[in-house]
C-alpha positions, 0 to 999 in steps of 0.5 A: 487510285480513283477507279474512272482513272484507271478505266481509263488508264487502260484501253481495254476499259474504255469502251466503258465510259460514258461519253456523247453518243454512247450507251447508257452507264452500266447499272455495276458502274456509276458515274459522275460527271459534274465531279469526274469520278466514277465506282465500281457499285458491284461485279457485272455478270458475264451479260451485262459486257458487251464487249467482246471477250475470250474467256479461256484467253483469260484463263489461260493466262491467268493460270501460267 
């Protein structure tokens, strides 16, 4: 499945999508708006994530 489509399906990822007036697309994400496709070029590091994330909640979820 198209990775950009996956981003659109999850509301947590919507801040990563390019939009008018929004900051530049992160370096680890390549978006071709003409072709309406996107590619994850690499995994982001913690400093690349600008949305609030509570890492401990993620760890607790996956440790169940």
